[in-house]
C-alpha positions as CSV (number, residue, x, y, z in Angstrom):
1,M,28.8,32.8,-30.2
2,H,26.0,34.4,-28.2
3,M,22.9,35.9,-29.7
4,T,21.7,39.4,-28.9
5,T,19.0,39.0,-26.2
6,E,17.5,41.2,-23.6
7,Q,16.7,40.8,-19.9
8,K,13.9,43.1,-18.8
9,W,12.9,43.9,-15.2
10,I,9.5,45.3,-14.1
11,I,8.4,46.3,-10.6
12,G,4.8,45.6,-10.0
13,D,2.0,43.0,-9.5
14,C,2.3,40.2,-12.0
15,I,-1.5,39.7,-11.9
16,E,-1.9,43.2,-13.3
17,L,1.0,43.2,-15.7
18,M,0.9,39.8,-17.4
19,G,-2.1,40.6,-19.6
20,S,0.0,43.1,-21.6
21,L,2.3,40.3,-22.8
22,N,2.2,37.6,-25.5
23,N,4.5,35.4,-27.5
24,I,5.9,33.9,-24.3
25,Q,7.4,30.4,-24.8
26,M,7.6,29.5,-21.1
27,I,7.4,30.6,-17.5
28,V,9.9,29.5,-14.9
29,T,9.1,30.6,-11.4
30,S,9.0,30.0,-7.7
31,P,6.0,31.7,-6.1
32,P,6.6,33.3,-2.7
33,Y,5.8,31.4,0.5
34,F,2.5,32.6,1.8
35,N,3.8,33.2,5.3
36,S,6.6,35.5,4.1
37,A,4.7,38.8,3.7
38,K,1.0,39.7,4.0
39,K,0.9,41.4,0.7
40,Y,1.1,37.9,-1.0
41,Q,-2.0,36.7,0.8
42,R,-5.4,36.7,-1.0
43,G,-8.9,36.2,0.1
44,T,-9.9,34.7,3.5
45,G,-7.4,31.8,3.2
46,V,-3.8,32.4,4.2
47,H,-2.3,28.9,3.6
48,Y,-3.0,26.0,1.3
49,S,-3.3,23.6,4.2
50,K,-7.1,23.7,3.4
51,D,-9.3,25.7,1.1
52,V,-11.6,28.2,2.7
53,G,-14.4,29.0,0.4
54,E,-12.1,28.4,-2.6
55,P,-10.4,31.8,-2.6
56,L,-8.4,32.9,-5.6
57,Y,-4.9,32.3,-4.4
58,L,-2.0,34.2,-6.0
59,T,-0.5,31.2,-7.7
60,V,-3.8,30.1,-9.3
61,E,-4.5,33.7,-10.4
62,M,-1.0,33.8,-12.0
63,M,-1.7,30.5,-13.9
64,E,-5.0,31.9,-15.1
65,K,-3.2,35.0,-16.5
66,A,-0.5,32.9,-18.0
67,Y,-2.7,30.7,-20.2
68,P,-3.5,33.3,-23.0
69,I,0.1,34.7,-23.2
70,I,1.9,31.4,-23.5
71,K,2.5,29.9,-27.0
72,Q,0.6,26.7,-27.9
73,D,3.8,24.6,-27.5
74,G,4.9,26.5,-24.4
75,F,5.4,25.4,-20.8
76,V,5.1,26.6,-17.2
77,F,7.7,25.2,-14.8
78,L,6.3,25.9,-11.3
79,N,8.5,25.3,-8.3
80,L,6.5,24.6,-5.1
81,G,7.7,23.7,-1.6
82,F,6.0,23.0,1.7
83,S,6.5,23.5,5.4
84,Y,5.8,21.2,8.3
85,A,5.1,24.2,10.5
86,E,2.1,25.2,8.3
87,T,0.7,21.6,8.3
88,G,1.1,22.0,4.5
89,V,2.8,18.7,3.4
90,L,0.2,18.3,0.7
91,R,-0.2,21.9,-0.1
92,P,1.7,21.8,-3.5
93,F,-0.8,19.2,-4.7
94,Y,-3.8,21.3,-3.5
95,I,-2.4,24.1,-5.6
96,V,-2.0,21.9,-8.7
97,Q,-5.5,20.5,-8.2
98,E,-6.9,24.0,-8.0
99,I,-5.0,25.1,-11.1
100,Q,-6.4,22.2,-13.1
101,K,-9.9,22.9,-11.7
102,R,-9.9,26.5,-12.7
103,T,-7.8,26.6,-15.9
104,N,-7.2,24.5,-19.0
105,W,-3.6,23.7,-18.1
106,F,-2.4,20.0,-18.0
107,C,0.2,18.9,-15.6
108,V,2.5,16.9,-17.9
109,D,5.5,16.2,-15.7
110,T,6.8,16.4,-12.1
111,I,10.4,17.0,-11.2
112,I,11.9,16.6,-7.7
113,W,14.6,19.1,-6.7
114,H,16.7,17.4,-4.1
115,K,18.4,20.0,-1.9
116,N,21.7,18.5,-0.8
117,N,22.2,21.2,1.8
118,P,18.8,21.6,3.4
119,I,18.1,23.5,6.7
120,P,18.2,20.9,9.5
121,I,14.9,20.3,11.3
122,K,14.6,19.0,14.9
123,E,12.1,16.3,15.8
124,R,11.0,15.9,12.2
125,L,12.6,14.4,9.1
126,T,14.5,17.2,7.5
127,N,12.7,18.3,4.3
128,A,15.3,17.9,1.6
129,F,13.2,18.4,-1.6
130,E,10.8,20.6,-3.5
131,Y,8.6,19.9,-6.5
132,I,8.7,21.4,-9.9
133,F,5.4,20.8,-11.7
134,V,5.4,21.2,-15.5
135,F,2.3,22.5,-17.2
136,A,1.4,22.6,-20.9
137,K,-1.7,23.3,-23.1
138,H,-1.8,19.7,-24.4
139,P,-1.5,16.5,-22.4
140,I,1.0,15.1,-24.8
141,S,3.6,17.9,-25.2
142,A,7.2,17.4,-26.3
143,Y,10.1,19.3,-24.7
144,K,12.3,21.4,-27.0
145,K,15.4,19.5,-25.9
146,K,16.0,16.1,-27.4
147,I,16.0,13.6,-24.5
148,T,17.4,10.1,-24.7
149,Y,17.7,9.3,-21.0
150,E,17.4,11.7,-18.1
151,H,16.0,11.4,-14.6
152,N,13.4,13.7,-13.1
153,V,15.3,14.1,-9.8
154,W,17.7,17.0,-9.8
155,D,20.4,17.5,-7.1
156,F,21.3,21.1,-6.4
157,P,22.2,22.9,-3.2
158,V,20.1,25.8,-1.9
159,Q,21.8,29.1,-2.9
160,R,22.4,31.6,-0.1
161,G,22.6,35.3,-0.3
162,N,21.9,37.6,-3.2
163,G,19.6,39.7,-1.0
164,H,16.9,37.1,-1.0
165,S,16.0,34.6,1.7
166,A,14.9,31.9,-0.7
167,V,17.1,31.8,-3.8
168,F,16.9,28.8,-6.0
169,P,20.2,27.7,-7.6
170,L,21.1,29.0,-11.1
171,E,21.3,25.4,-12.4
172,L,17.6,24.8,-11.7
173,P,16.1,27.5,-14.1
174,K,18.9,26.7,-16.6
175,K,17.8,23.0,-16.8
176,C,14.1,24.1,-17.1
177,I,14.8,26.6,-19.8
178,E,16.9,24.1,-21.8
179,L,14.0,21.7,-21.7
180,G,11.2,24.1,-22.6
181,S,12.6,26.7,-25.0
182,L,15.1,27.5,-27.8
183,C,17.6,30.3,-28.3
184,G,15.9,33.6,-28.8
185,D,12.6,32.5,-27.1
186,F,10.9,34.7,-24.4
187,V,11.0,33.4,-20.9
188,L,8.9,35.0,-18.1
189,D,9.4,34.8,-14.3
190,P,6.4,36.6,-12.7
191,F,8.0,36.2,-9.2
192,A,11.5,37.2,-10.2
193,G,13.0,37.8,-6.8
194,S,16.8,38.3,-7.1
195,G,16.7,37.6,-10.9
196,T,18.0,34.0,-11.0
197,T,15.8,33.1,-14.0
198,L,16.9,36.2,-15.9
199,K,20.5,35.3,-15.3
200,A,19.9,31.9,-16.7
201,C,18.2,33.4,-19.7
202,E,21.2,35.7,-20.3
203,I,23.6,32.7,-20.2
204,L,21.4,30.5,-22.5
205,D,20.6,33.2,-25.1
206,R,17.0,33.6,-24.2
207,N,15.0,36.9,-23.8
208,G,14.1,37.1,-20.1
209,I,11.2,39.1,-18.5
210,G,11.2,39.4,-14.8
211,I,8.3,40.9,-12.7
212,D,8.4,41.3,-8.9
213,I,6.2,43.3,-6.6
214,N,9.1,44.1,-4.2
215,P,11.1,47.1,-5.4
216,N,14.0,46.1,-3.1
217,Y,15.0,43.2,-5.5
218,E,15.5,45.5,-8.5
219,Y,19.0,46.5,-7.5
220,V,20.0,43.0,-6.6
221,A,18.8,41.6,-9.9
222,K,20.4,44.4,-12.0
223,K,23.8,43.7,-10.4
224,R,23.5,40.1,-11.7
225,L,22.7,41.1,-15.2
226,Q,24.6,43.0,-17.9
227,T,21.6,44.8,-19.3
228,D,19.9,47.9,-17.9
229,N,16.4,48.2,-16.5
230,Q,13.7,48.9,-19.1
231,K,10.1,50.2,-18.6
232,L,7.0,48.2,-19.3
233,E,6.2,50.0,-22.5
234,D,9.5,48.8,-24.0
235,W,8.3,45.2,-24.0
236,C,4.5,44.9,-23.5
237,S,3.8,45.1,-27.3
238,I,5.6,41.9,-28.3
239,K,3.6,40.5,-31.1
240,E,2.9,36.9,-32.0
241,S,5.3,35.8,-34.8
242,A,3.6,35.0,-38.1
């Protein structure tokens, strides 16, 4: 029997909106690729291939905003990929390094998402995986799911369509959410895209909050959910439970 939970959608800049939240158990998100739209670029550096005067990149800013709103036993599951064309093979690790330099987060686990239907690449090895870095507030943090034996390499195909060019498969946020939260917990996706994380929350009886700066994704996400769109004031006053 399913619990009564809500999936809430907000259009706007997550850097500006996240400070209004608290009592979040976990974040599951895949930040936008930095060559996809200029509005996602910050400072003088465009890509993570190298730092230029240590600008405050969007992902690092999001992690700074995330720390005070995540519960003490909470997690951030951060999906990061790379592109040969941007000479950014090590870019995910540069991001993690910058996060740990600028914040109090600990990277406590690394998951490999093996994409069994990757886009073929000529004259290079086809890139068939992405990283999911797991962050917590304590270096020794236990997942909510009881684990006896489970690999950190997950095989899922890339999902196509849903009005978004880079949709991660539904099973990916589902596995993350099952590891890091319990029924009724609040899960945030600050780069919600087509709403895959919120759909996983709906299935798993979690309360989902999705933020995206692109208004075109709202209709796509709402079609995937049973709940109606709600405004920021409906959910920004969530209080820490006693």
